[in-house]
Steps between C-alpha positions, in 0.01 A plus 500: 500500500250215524189453696376168644186394688541342844373155378752484216779632727423232751527228244810636328678672790849363424479636140398847614766505772767422239371783284518742792849376585609578146384857538143504382218650708175315524178663620275260695130553451190385689171538307665746268651725773874516556564378853878434501818540308759222458842613381875476533673590832563871539865596528434612857353164598727239657469146347510357858158487653600601853698802367212594276248492781725708725564756223127524439441560872762777504349662179150492645617654834423195720876462586772757540852388407781545749676833468851355525598150411672346796805279471555191710269345748256698712596560862364253758208638699539559865298262718194650657517282807709214633372141494458508878286813481280356234453172694421692820246712320340195351486329846337814644239519226410131551455554876198720427301210350 
């Protein structure tokens, strides 16, 4: 395990990212205090950013995954009103002005 200051990390970021990718963990320090950890992907982390963000949201409780995976396309929603009803409602609301 290595440690590196923020300034050095900033100037040699590619080198430290390669070290993390190869399996090494790097502790990032700011004024002698550890503030972050740079390391290889966890096995539970998806390499795709969108999948990783969704997985993190589920783990933190922000999102709840569906109980059953559906197959096929979702059903088409039923219309709330016909076009004529919407236009009539719009005309009525404009008359008030």
